[in-house]
N, C-alpha and C positions, 0 to 999 in steps of 0.2 A: 331560541326564544323569540326570534324576530326583532330583537333590539340591536343596538350597536355597541360594540366593545370600544374602549379607548383606542385611539389610533396607534397604529404600529409606528415605532421609531423609523425615521427615514421617509415616511410618507407625508407629503405636503402638497400645496397647491402652487402653481405658477400663475399669476394674474397679469394680464395685459389689457390695457385700456387704450383704444384708439379713438381719435376725433373724427368728424366727418371728412376731413381732408387726408385720412389715413396716416396721420402722424401719431407716433406713440406718445401717450400722456403718462402712463405708468406701465412699468414692467418690473415686477418683483417676484421673489419666491418666498412663500410663507410656510411655516411649520405646520403642525396639526391645528393650530388656531391662529387666526389673524384678522386684522381689521385694516381697510383701506379707504381713503377719501381722496378725491381729486376735484379740482375746480376747473370747469370748462370755460374757455373763452371764445368758443366758436359755436354758433347755434347749429342744430341739426342732430342726426342720429349719431350716438356713440356706440362703439362695439366693446363689450366687456367679454373677454376670453379667459376661461378658467380651465386649466388642465393639470393633471398630476405630474409631479417632478419625478416620479419613480415608475419602474416597470413592474412593480409588485401588484398592480392591478390584476394580473393574471394568476396570482397565487391564491385567490379566493378572498382577499382582504376587500372590505367595503369601505367606501369614503362617503361620509355625509357632508353635504355642503348647505349651509343656510345663508341666503341672501336677504339682506333688509336694506333695500335701496331707498334713500331719502333724498328728496330733491328740494332745492331752494331753502327758504328760511326754516323749514322743518329739519334740515340737517345740522342746524347750529345747537349746540349744547349751552343754553343760556345760563343754567344753574352753575356750570363750571366757569363761564365768563364772569358771572357775578362774584364768585368766590375768588378768582384770580385777580381781577381788577378792583375788588372791594367797592362794588356798585350798590348804591341804594336801590330800593324797589322802584322808585320813580326813574332813576337813571336807567335801570335795566329795561323798564317798559318803553322808555324813549328810544333805547337802542333797538328793541324789538320792532317798534313802529318804523324806525328808519330802514331797518332791514326789509320790511314788508313793502315799504315804498320803493326801494331799490329793486325788489323782486318784481313788483308790478311794472316798473319801468322796463326791466329786462324782458318781461312777457310781452309788453306792448311792442317793444323793438323787434322781437322775434315775430310777432304777428305781422308787423309791417314788411319784414324781410320775406316772409311766406306770401304775403299778398303781392309783393313785387315779383317774386318768382312766378306765381300763377299768372299774373297779368302778362309777363313775357312769354309764358307758354301759350296762353290764349292768343295773343297777337301773332306768334309764329304759326300756330295752327290755323288761324284765320287767313293768314297770308298764303299758306300752302293750299288751302281749299280754294282760294281765289285763283291761284295759278293753275290748279288742277282743272277747275271748271273752264278756264280759258282755253287750256290745251284740248279739253273734251269738245269744246265748241269748234275750235279750228279743225280738229280731226273730222267732226261731222260735216262742216262745210266743205272740206276737201273731198270727202267721200261722196257727198251730194253732187258736187261739181263733176 
């Protein structure tokens, strides 16, 4: 039929999340359904690795994976928070605004970090170009002499 059958027992996913420094943030095995969240404390590219915890891949069983990645304040379930903490609509809106301000601050800090790394790379490249041109000039002067 081209559709997907309910998952076979014993088939699941192993999820591993690593930060830019290659430290493991999360490493868990999930059954046929699962949900995971993590909070990053390091800016940069994170690696999410998903693989089957079974060798039944080769028996013709298919595995469907749905990823819904939410980042920043979009990952917070405010309805659940309001219900748990019994917040009024105004208190909930203030909480959302505070989270948005925090997210903007994090984004600005990340942009400063990227700008600093780019500046370091540019200065290093400029220094190498300078030394290379001086070396070429010296070689030309020696060859001319």
